[in-house]
C-alpha positions in Angstrom: 136.0 33.0 71.0 132.2 33.1 70.3 129.8 32.0 73.0 128.4 28.5 72.9 124.7 28.3 72.2 122.2 26.3 74.2 120.0 23.9 72.2 116.7 25.5 73.1 114.5 22.4 72.7 116.8 20.5 75.0 116.6 23.3 77.5 112.8 22.9 77.6 112.9 19.1 77.9 115.4 18.6 80.7 115.6 20.0 84.2 118.3 19.8 86.8 117.6 19.0 90.4 119.2 20.6 93.4 121.5 17.6 93.7 122.7 18.0 90.1 120.8 15.2 88.5 119.1 15.6 85.1 115.4 14.8 85.0 113.0 14.3 82.0 109.3 13.7 81.4 108.1 10.2 80.3 106.9 9.8 76.7 103.4 8.7 75.8 101.3 11.2 77.7 100.8 13.8 74.9 97.9 12.5 72.8 95.9 9.3 72.0 94.9 9.0 75.7 91.4 7.7 75.3 92.4 4.1 74.8 95.1 4.1 77.5 94.1 2.9 81.0 94.1 5.2 83.9 96.8 3.2 85.6 99.0 3.4 82.5 98.5 7.2 82.4 99.3 7.5 86.0 102.6 5.6 85.5 103.6 8.0 82.8 103.2 11.0 85.1 106.1 12.7 86.8 109.8 13.1 86.2 112.5 10.3 85.9 116.3 10.4 85.8 117.9 10.5 82.4 119.7 7.3 81.3 123.4 7.6 82.1 124.3 6.6 78.5 122.6 9.8 77.2 124.0 12.3 79.7 127.1 13.1 77.5 124.8 14.0 74.6 122.6 16.2 76.8 125.6 18.0 78.2 126.7 18.9 74.6 123.3 20.4 74.0 123.3 22.3 77.3 126.9 23.6 77.7 126.1 25.8 80.8 124.2 23.3 82.8 125.3 22.7 86.4 125.6 18.9 86.4 127.5 16.8 89.0 128.4 13.2 88.3 
């Protein structure tokens, strides 16, 4: 059998914590920042957990990820 390939853009977007949770960055912090308030930009900073409805899709893209439910 051939090896499964990792979806490289997904590998760059998601990270796994030590407890096995999948984290992602928030959207909206890449550009057009001049008109956004400082409080809004601060809220968009940091990592958040991935929505549980999307985890199965992410696990298909990242077949070798160590994820615990």
